[in-house]
C-alpha positions in Angstrom: 0.1 0.1 0.0 1.3 3.2 -0.9 1.8 5.5 1.9 0.0 8.1 1.6 -3.2 5.9 1.3 -1.7 3.5 4.3 -1.2 7.3 6.8 -5.0 8.3 5.0 -6.4 5.3 6.3 -5.3 5.6 9.8 -7.0 8.6 10.0 -4.1 11.3 10.0 -6.0 13.5 7.5 -7.3 13.0 3.9 -5.2 12.3 0.8 -4.5 15.6 0.0 -4.1 16.7 3.7 -1.4 13.6 4.1 0.3 14.6 0.7 0.8 18.4 1.8 2.3 16.7 5.4 5.1 14.9 3.0 6.1 18.2 1.2 6.4 19.7 4.3 8.7 17.6 6.0 6.8 16.3 8.6 6.8 12.8 7.8 10.3 11.3 8.6 12.1 7.8 9.8 13.6 7.0 13.0 16.5 9.2 12.2 14.5 12.5 11.2 15.4 11.9 7.8 12.5 13.2 5.4 10.3 10.6 4.1 9.1 10.9 0.3 5.4 9.9 -0.8 6.9 6.9 -3.2 9.6 5.3 -0.4 8.9 2.0 0.5 9.4 1.7 4.3 8.5 -0.4 7.4 5.4 1.0 9.5 7.8 0.9 12.1 10.0 3.1 10.9 7.4 6.1 9.8 7.3 8.8 12.3 4.9 11.9 11.8 5.9 15.3 13.9 8.6 12.6 15.3 6.1 10.4 16.5 5.5 6.7 15.7 2.8 6.1 13.5 0.0 4.2 14.8 -0.6 0.6 15.0 -2.2 -0.6 11.1 -5.1 -2.4 10.9 -5.8 -5.5 12.9 -5.1 -3.0 15.8 -6.4 -4.0 19.2 -7.1 -1.9 22.1 -8.1 -2.1 25.7 -9.6 0.3 28.1 -10.5 0.7 31.6 -13.9 2.5 30.7 -15.0 4.6 33.1 -18.4 5.2 34.1 -20.7 7.6 32.4 -19.1 6.8 29.4 -21.3 4.9 26.6 -20.0 2.9 23.8 -22.3 4.0 21.0 -20.6 6.5 18.5 -23.7 8.6 18.0 -25.0 9.2 22.0 -25.6 12.4 23.2 -23.0 13.1 26.5 -20.0 11.5 27.0 -18.5 8.2 24.5 -15.6 5.7 24.8 -14.4 7.2 21.4 -14.3 10.7 23.2 -11.0 8.9 25.1 -9.0 8.2 22.2 -7.4 10.5 19.8 -9.4 12.0 17.2 -8.2 10.5 14.2 -9.0 6.9 15.9 -12.8 8.0 14.9 -11.7 8.0 11.0 -9.7 4.7 10.6 -10.4 2.6 7.5 -11.5 -0.2 8.1 -13.5 1.3 11.4 -12.3 0.6 14.6 -15.3 -0.8 17.0 -15.6 -1.9 20.3 -16.0 -5.6 21.1 -19.5 -6.0 22.8 -20.5 -2.7 24.6 -20.0 -2.0 28.7 -23.5 -0.2 29.5 -23.3 3.3 30.8 -23.3 2.4 34.7 -20.7 -0.4 33.9 -16.8 0.2 34.5 -14.0 -1.9 33.8 -12.1 -4.1 30.6 -13.6 -2.6 26.9 -12.0 -4.1 23.6 -11.9 -2.3 20.6 -10.2 -3.6 17.2 -10.6 -2.5 13.5 -10.1 -6.8 12.9 -13.5 -7.6 12.2 -13.1 -11.4 11.8 -11.0 -11.1 15.4 -14.3 -9.0 17.1 -16.4 -11.9 15.3 -14.3 -14.8 17.1 -14.3 -13.0 20.6 -18.2 -12.4 20.9 -19.2 -15.5 19.4 -21.2 -18.0 21.7 -19.3 -20.9 20.4 -16.0 -19.3 21.5 -17.1 -19.2 24.9 -14.7 -16.5 26.5 -14.9 -16.1 29.7 -16.3 -12.4 31.0 -15.4 -11.7 34.8 -17.5 -9.1 36.7 -17.3 -7.5 40.2 -21.1 -6.7 41.3 -21.5 -4.7 44.7 -25.2 -5.5 45.8 -28.0 -3.8 47.4 -29.0 -6.6 49.7 -26.8 -9.6 51.1 -26.7 -12.8 49.1 -29.1 -15.3 50.1 -26.8 -18.4 49.3 -28.5 -20.2 46.6 -27.7 -17.9 43.7 -24.5 -19.7 42.9 -26.2 -23.4 42.5 -29.4 -21.4 40.1 -26.7 -19.3 38.1 -24.4 -22.7 37.5 -27.7 -24.9 36.8 -28.0 -23.9 32.9 -31.6 -23.8 33.4 -32.2 -19.9 34.3 -34.6 -18.1 32.5 -34.5 -14.5 32.2 -37.5 -12.7 31.7 -39.0 -12.0 28.3 -36.5 -14.8 26.9 -37.2 -18.2 26.0 -33.7 -20.1 26.2 -31.9 -20.8 29.6 -28.7 -19.3 30.6 -25.3 -21.1 30.3 -23.9 -21.6 33.2 -22.4 -19.0 35.5 -20.0 -18.9 37.6 -20.9 -17.0 40.8 -17.6 -16.5 43.3 -19.2 -14.9 46.6 -16.4 -12.2 48.0 -18.5 -10.1 51.2 -22.2 -10.7 51.6 -23.1 -7.6 49.3 -20.3 -8.6 47.1 -19.5 -11.2 44.2 -17.5 -12.2 41.3 -19.6 -13.7 38.6 -18.1 -15.3 35.2 -20.2 -15.9 32.2 -19.4 -16.9 28.3 -22.3 -15.0 27.0 -23.3 -11.4 26.8 -26.8 -11.3 26.6 -28.3 -7.7 27.3 -27.7 -6.0 30.6 -27.2 -9.7 31.8 -25.5 -9.7 35.2 -28.0 -6.8 36.6 -30.9 -9.2 35.1 -29.6 -12.2 37.2 -29.8 -10.6 40.5 -33.0 -9.1 39.8 -34.2 -12.0 39.4 -33.1 -13.1 42.6 -34.2 -10.3 44.2 -31.2 -8.3 44.2 -30.4 -5.1 43.0 -26.7 -4.5 41.5 -25.4 -1.0 42.5 -22.0 -1.1 41.0 -20.5 -3.5 38.3 -17.2 -3.4 36.9 -15.6 -5.9 34.0 -12.5 -7.5 35.5 -11.3 -9.5 32.7 -12.0 -11.1 29.5 -10.2 -14.5 29.1 -7.3 -14.2 30.7 -6.6 -10.4 30.1 -6.9 -8.1 32.7 -6.3 -4.1 33.2 -3.2 -4.6 34.8 -2.5 -1.0 36.2 -4.9 0.7 33.6 -6.8 3.5 35.3 -10.4 4.6 34.7 -10.2 6.4 31.0 -6.7 4.5 30.0 -5.7 3.0 27.2 -3.5 0.9 25.4 -2.9 -1.1 22.4 -2.1 -4.7 23.1 0.8 -7.2 21.9 0.1 -10.4 19.6 0.7 -12.4 23.0 -1.8 -10.1 25.3 -4.4 -10.8 22.4 -4.0 -14.6 22.6 -5.0 -14.0 26.3 -8.4 -13.4 25.1 -9.0 -17.0 24.6 -7.5 -18.3 27.8 -8.8 -19.3 30.7 -9.0 -16.6 33.8 -7.0 -16.8 36.2 -8.5 -19.1 38.7 -10.7 -20.4 36.0 
């Protein structure tokens, strides 16, 4: 792919704007030597204004999604894309969230521009484990774990039972939930079905991938070995 098209697809500007960047000498190699539009150089050797070029297509990001942000591009108010560089909104192929976390749920959120990988992660057949921690309004009764794990639990207005879910009690009103589906508001609806209410909810891992030290609103690109961890069993699983 020609450099102008490559850089434009990464959202740095239109092809006309990127061509102008070449003319202005803003695109260089790591040693500061000016590059030209017809040069053939590795992606990792390209700098724009002395900064490394964004990752190529196939990028995967992890974010610690803060409360109050939504995963939609169209919502009025704060959206998760506001926390990324503006050019990430116009990458081609487009960058999308891998599933969603609602406005009142925080924690691990993935993004990718790799459609095949996105569908592989969210496919029910993949059975990728998602682990959440929930703080509840009332003490757990003690029978929730068996019900969640039964594979027979039904949610209101649905006709198919839930796949088995693992419940680990951390405190009388705090629990860790591991599920392999991603139904609408699943964790909140499960606790509602047993007469409880989720006061706060955070996703702490997807597969064996965790947030490590990312603070709310922070994000980073994943390396190949980290992407592979998405398909591994979570710690303690």
